[in-house]
N, C-alpha and C positions, 0 to 999 in steps of 0.2 A: 482374658477372656471378651469374647464380641457379645454383642447385642442377641443374637440371636443364632441357634445352633439347630440343627436338623432337625426336626421337631416329625415324631409318629406316632396316630392316632391307631389303635389294635391292627397293629404291624403292619398298618398300610397309609402310605403320602400324605398330607394337606391337600386337598383340592388346589387348584390354583387360586381358587378366590378366596379364600380359609385362608391361606400362607402368605397372599397379598396383604390383607386385611390382618392378618397376625405380625404382622412387618410391621404397615404403622401405628396398630392402635402401642404398640412397645415402644419405637421411637417419641411416637407422641407423648405415652407415661412419662419415660426418661425426661422429654421437653420440662416437661411441666411437674415432676419434684427437685429437677439442677435447681428450675430461676424461678420456681411458685408464682407462677402464673399460666394460667388458662389460654389455651393454642390449640387454634386453626386450622383446616387444610386448606389448601387453595389453588389454581389452575391455572397453569399462566392459557391464555388465548388470541394472542399478537402475536405472539411470535419475536421481542421486542425482550431477549432473554440479557441484557447486558451483567445484569451483576452474575452473568457466571460467570466472566472471562476476570471482571472485577476479581469473584472471590478467586479465581485460586490465583490470583498478581497477593491480593491478603494472603493467602493461606502460604508463597512459597515467600514474602517477606516478614513471614514473622508478624502480621499489623494485627496490633496487642485490640482490636475491635471485634475480631473475629475468635472464637472459639473451639476448638473440637473439643463436642460432644460426644463421641462416641459410632467405635465399627460396627459396621451389618450383620456380618458372615465371617464367621472361619473360613480360614481355606481362597479367604480369596485377594490376592494381593492389594496392599493398602497403601506401599512406600515406594516411593518414585525417587532417581537421582537425573540431574543431570551438570551437563560442562556449562559455567559459569561464561560465555564469550564477551567477547570483547575487552576482558581486562590483564595487562601483563602479569596479576601472577593469578590465572585463574583457576580454580578450583572443581571442584561437584560437590554439588548441592545433597542434599537428600530433605524431603519431603510428602506431607500426607497428599494423597491423590483423591480428587473429587469424587470418585465412584466410590461408592463402601463405606463412605463418614456422614456421618452428622455431622454440621457446622452452623455457628449461632450468629447472630450481631447481637448478645444481650441488648446495650443501648438503644437496638429499632424495635426489642419486641418479634422478632425476623430469627425463620434456623430454614437450611438448604440443604436438603438429601439427594444425592444420585444413589439410587436403590438400585442393585443390578436384581436384572431378569430372568429367570432363564427357562431358554426357548429351544428350542428342537436344534437349529442349528449356531447351538453357542450360547455365550451371557451379549445384553443388552443392557440396556439402561431408562429407567423412566424416570425424569429429572419431578421432586417434591418441593413446596414450598410449604411452612409456618408461619402464622403472623398471631403476635397478642388479640390481632382481631384489625380492622376496614382500616383506622385510622393511623394504626403503626405502621398497616404494609402502605398504603398509601406513601406516607412519610419516606418510606428506606428506600423505595422506588422511585419515589423523584430524585430524591439523593443520591441515586446509584444515577441516573442517566446525566444528570449534573453529571457528574465523576468522569464517566464515561466523556462529556462533551470534553471536558477541562482538556482529561486524557487525552484527546485525540487532537486537540489543537498542539500537542506540542507530542507528537510522532503521524506518520503514514501508518496508516492502511495497506498494504499487499495483499494483494488475489491472485492467485498461483493458479491456473488448471491445471489440476494432477490426476493420472490418474484414477485414484481413489478418489474424483471429488476437489471441493472448492480448497486451496491450503491458504489458511490467512496470518501472516505474521504483521505483530506491530515494532514497526524500527523509529525508533527515535529522529531526530531535526539534527543533526549533528551540526553540521557549518549551515548556518541562514545566508539565502543571496536575499542584496539586497536591490530594490528595483532600477538603483544608479548603477547599478552591478551589471546590466543585460544590456549588453551595445546592441544594436537593432532602430531603421531608420525612425525616426521620431512617429511619421501618422498613423504608423503599425501598431507602434507599442502604448502610443496614447490613446487609440482605438480598441484594444486589447483591455488595460487596464482598468476603461472608462468602460467597459459593457460588468465587466468584473467587479469593480468599488461599488458601480449600482445594483447587482443581484447581493449583495449582500448588506447593499445598506437597513439599518435598523426597521427600519419602517417602511421601507420593499413600498411607495410610495406610486414612485413611478411605473409602478405591473398595476396597481393602483385606482390609478388615474387613467393609464391608457388602457384599460381592459386586458392588457397581454397575460398569457397562462405564467407560471413564472417556472421559468424553466427557461435552459437555456445551452449554446453547443455550437463551441466554434473547432475548427480543424488546423492546425498548422502543420503544413508539409514544406520542403526542402532537402537539401543536400546532408547527408552524411556528419557531424561535428559542426554543422554549422548556429547551434546554438539555442535550438528548440527547447531543450531536456532543462539548460539555465531559466530558459523562460519559464515554464515551468515553474521547477525551482522554485524558483525569487513568486512566482506566484502563491507556489502552496505555504510558506513565510512568510507572506504578509498580510496572508486575508486570516480574520478568524473566525476558520470552522472550521471542520473537518478533511483528511485530505487523503483519496484511499488510489491507490493506481489498481490497475488490474493489467493482468498480465498473461492476453492470450495465448490461447500454445494449440497441437492436434488434440489435445483432449477439448477442448473446447465443447462446448454440446450446447442444448438448451438446458438441459437443467443447471449448469453453472453460468450462461445467463441469466436464467429465473434469480440465481441463488444473488450472483451476484448484485445485482438490480435494485431485490428485497434488503440485501444491508444496508446500500446504500439508501436507499429508503430511510430503512429506521436512523439514519444518522442527519439527513439533510435537516438543516439547508447543509448543502455540503458542494464539497469539489470530485470529478469524477473523470480519472486519466485514463486515460484505453493508450498507452503506448504500441507502434506499430498496427495501427486499425487493419494495415491492407493483411495482414498474417489470417484474422478471421475465415476458417476452416468452411468452403463453402457451404458444406449442410448444414451450416449454423443461423448463415448469415439473412434468408427466409424469416427465420425464428427473433434475431435483432432485430430486423428493420418493424415488424411488426411493435413488439417492445417499445421498440423507441415511441411509432404511430402510439402507443396508449394513452388512452387524456391523464393518466393519477400514474405512469410506471415512475416518473423523472417527476413529479412534485419538489421541489426544490433541488435541485440536481445540475449541475452547470457543467455541462460534459464536455472534456478537451482531449478528443481524440489528434493521433502524432503517426504520421508516417514519411517514408525514406522517396517513394514510389508511390505517388498519387496518382500515376496512372494504374497503379493493381485497385485504385478505390474503385469498390463498387459505383455505377454510375447512382445507383438507386441512394444510396445514402448521400446524396449534395441536392436532388433534382424535386425533390416533395420538403418546404416549409414544414420544419418543427425536430431534423432528424440535426442536419447541423445545419447550423442557423447560417456564418461563416465561412470562409475557406482563407486562411491566410498564407501567399508563399512566405518563407525567411529567410528569404533571399542571400548570396553570397554577397559581404562588407564589401564598398567601395571602398575611394581609398583613405578617403578619412577618417568612415568608422576604421579602417584596421587601424588607420595609425593611431587613434584613439581607444581601439584594442590593447595594440602595442605594448601602450605608455602604460594602461591600467597594470597589464599583464609585473613591469617594473622592466622592461627592456631599456626604459629612458634614461634607468640610473645605468645601465652600461655604453647608448650611444651619445651621444652627442644631439639637439633637434633636427636638423641636419641631416643625421645620421638615418633618427628614427622616424622621417618623412620619405629620405632614400628609400631603407627596406619599406616602408606602407607602398608605396608606387610600385617595389619590385614584386611586392609578395600577388600582384593582382590572381585573382581565381583562385588561391588559398582560403581553407574553411577559419573557423576560431579556432576549432581544434589544432586542426597545422598554423599555426599563430602562434597558438600555446604551446607546440612544441620548438617550432624554434624556442623562443623564450626560453626554455629549458634548451636544448642543446648550446643556445651560443652562453647560458647560464654556467654551465658544465666546464665549459673551455675557459672561461676566465677565470671560473675555481682554479683549473688548476694550469695554466699559462696567464692572467694574467693582460689574456689580449683573448679578442674576436673576433675572425670575422666574417661577418653574417651573410656578404654580401656572396661569398664563398658556399654555406651554408643553406643559402636560401636557394641557389643557381641545387646543389646538393637535392636536395628537398623536391626540386622543383625534377630534374631526373628521375628519380625512385616515383614520383609523381606519374610522369607518364608511361614509364616500364606499368605502376599496373591498370591505367588506361586502356595500354594499345595490348600489357600482357605477356610484352614482349621485355623477361625478363635475367636472360645469361643472351649476351653477346660476342661471337669474339671478339680479340682486338689484333690478334696478329694472324699471320699464313703458317702460324705454325701451331701442329693438331698432334694430340696424343694419341697413340692408337698401338696394336698390333702391326710387324713387315709380315707383307706378303713373302714366302719362299717359296 
């Protein structure tokens, strides 16, 4: 039986206020009866509600720290199911939904409820929190914030602009990319990592000493497959700070921009990566630029933008300090970098040192992605034939690359043509 059933007085439904007060009074009564302590209702005024995400995680994982106290209304869905992804023996998990339930953290003297609200156009909800007192609430919130920050360091938050607003997903960091794995020019690599390390230094002495605003922005540009994503992954895995990816789409608008930057501010100090920043819709660019100029909108945010098409970047992003402070071209690797990368992939196990040097020379104009594909093709050939003709593979890949560049995909190889004979 639920906590509240539809109440009627003198044949008429209770007024909105009395209904609302009745629900809250019943919740508070049940809490005090169950836990033998007084509870006080609180309102969140800061928008930093990390504890709701944590509550959902705790409920799904059946964490003993949280208890399901009661359901609120009859005949409103109260259970959900989903498929556990990422596991070989994936199965469905069934768990209570947050809405229409009261949950408690007895050890902290705190309870939360997502109370259904009946409106003209459907059912919404209002988030409520009870605590045994100010000290209990503050301890719980401080603990939640620390939990959330520790969690953000072990996974990446992905924001995707969709038709119904910003979709948020937590993605675990499954493979760490070490800084030594990043193959690029030493000067640029040193500058980028020095800037990152200085930003996340514990004492922030550099910014205080030189009276520099605590925000930073860099733009990485270059051909696709040239190591920009690998560089960003190494940054994400090597700093002890939350990292978020923002995927701009055709649905990006002023509301989604504001929502992402507010979420980033709540995670600060942090890194916000905007991939393919040139795809920002024209209608949203002015708002985005104004937000970058805001005095506090980027406080504690290290912004990294990436693009494969720098010529499409709005010049306004670059011609004013405080938006993107530096732009770094991630260039095609030279022969020495190609040699280093090919050896790093494992091709050195299949070739002699001299052959590896020659392969690095032959692959001029290849991106790191193409060099990696060369290694995969050579490994496959070696696996089945116990030998590999890397020079032939390079020629084939260059021919395919040329077709892509010239858009000449099919070419007649003889004078013979297939068709109908005219009679």
